[in-house]
N, C-alpha and C positions, 0 to 999 in steps of 0.2 A: 940597616939599621939604625944609623945616626942621623940618615935622613928623616926616619920615622918619626924617632923623639924630636928633631926640630921643627916638623910640622905638627904633633902633638903642643909642644908648649907653645907654638904660636898660636894655635886655635885656642889654647888656654887662655892666652895675655889679651884675644880679642875678646874672648866671653867677659873677664874680668874685665875689661874696657867697657863694654856695652853695660855690663851690672853697674858698676861705678858709674854710667854715663846716665844710665835709669834711674838709680838710686839718687843723683845729683837733682835731677828733671822732679822727680817726685817732692824733694824736699825744698826746691824753690818753688813750685806750684803751689804746697800745702804756706809756705811763709807767705807770699805774695797774696794768698787768697784771706790771709787771716788779716795781713796788712789793707789789705781793698774793702775788707768789712767793719776795721775800727771806727770809721766815722759813724756808719748806720748804727753801730753797738753803742756808741756812745749817746745818741741822738735816742734811740730807743728806749735804753735800759738807763740812760742819767748817770749823775753822779754817784760815787759809792754813798751810802750813810753817814760815814766816815768825815765825808766833807763836806756837811749840811751848810745850806746857804743862811739859816737864821733867819731874824727877822729882816723883812726888805718892803719898804715902804713905796706907794706907787698912786700918784694920782688916779683916778677914777675919770675917766675922760666919754663924752658923749660922742653919738654918731659921728660927726663931721671931727673927732680925735681934740677935741676943744677939752681942758678942763673945767670939771661940774663945781659949781660954786653951790653951796648948801641953800643959803637963804633964798637965791634965786630957784632951784631944785625944788624946794619945799613948797615955794609958794601955789604952785602948779600940780602938787601930788594930794590925794586925800590918805585917811588912814589904811593900813595896811598895804597900800597899792606896792606893786612890784615892777622894777622899771632895768632894764638889760642895759649894761655901760659895757665900756673895756674897762676888764680889772688887772690882776697882776698879770704879766707877763703878754698882756692886751688880749686875754681869755674875755669872754661873754661872762659875765658877773653880773646879778640881781642885787642891787639895792632895794633896803625895805622899810617903808616908812612905817612909823609906828600909830600904833592903835589910836593915838590921841590926835597925829596927823602933823604933829609938830614939830618932829624931830625923825633922824635914821635910829633904828637898833644897830646894836654895838658889833653886830654882824652881818655878811654878805654871804650871799649863797654861789657857787659855779653855776651856771649855765648847762654844763656838759654832765650827761649820764653817765653815770658810774661805769654804764654795762659795755657799750662800745662807742662812746664819746658823741654822740648823736647832739643838739641840741634840744632842750626839754624847755618847754615854752610852760608858762604858768596861766592855769586856768582859773579865773577871778570867779565864775560861777558854781565852780565845783572844789574851789577852795585847795588844789593841789597843782602839782606840775607833773604833767604826763607826756613819757616818752612817745613819738609818733613812729617810731622805728619797732621796738620790738614790745613796747606795754607796759615797761615798768613806769610806775609812780612813785610819786612824794608827797608827804606832806608839807604843808606851810614852812615848816624849819628844815625841810629837806631831807626828813628820815624817810628810807623805805618803808611802804605801805603793800608792795606788789612788785614781783620779779620781772625780769629775770637780773636785775641790778644787783650788784654784791653790797652794797656799802650806799652810805648817804651822800649828799652830795657835798663837797670840798666848801668849807669855810673861808672866810677870809674876815679879820679885824677892821671897822670900820672907824674911823675919827675924821676930824675937821681942823683944817691948819687956821691955826688961833688969828693969824696978820692978815692971811686971803680969805678963808671960809671956803677954799677948796675940799673937797672930800677927798679922802685919804684911804687908802687899803694897805693892809700889811698881812703877811704870812700869818697863818693860824698855827701855833705852836702848841699851845696850850690843850689841857685835856678837853675833849668836843663834849660839850654839856648834854648832848644831845643822848652818847652813848655812854658818858662815862669814863671812856678810855682816851688813849694817847690816838690822835687824829692818823688814819689809814695812810693819808698822803705827805704825812713828814717822813 
């Protein structure tokens, strides 16, 4: 009888050890998986809104990565022309020449479709942006005129550096003049 009790208690301790081992493996796998996806989550979802970047100024760059000088740029452009440059975070951005042709609009437009991020070319004949991927269309100021894009193109503030004449771009954090609301990208 004593032998049977000992055997049962040994079997119970082995089962408990296996259960503990499996629980430890499960917790370790879950913790390791969470830690492994941390960089991807930070990239995809970005910083929380509580830690907003605030205004950030960047030089507009041409195709070769050189800063764009406003006077030289405008000398070769005509009214309402849109030119793709490297903007904030090196994202493709459209600089827009004023109707008169002697200056720049105080805003620039992101060239990335708000649906899935495809590059949206400007069609000067139809005077609108048309996404080649899924057919979204935007008017001359970047407002959606045909979906599936969920919102207007992102804005950036445009200014010129006084001493060098370089074109500068800054995060747009003010009210979106097209919708009258807080920008969706802030």
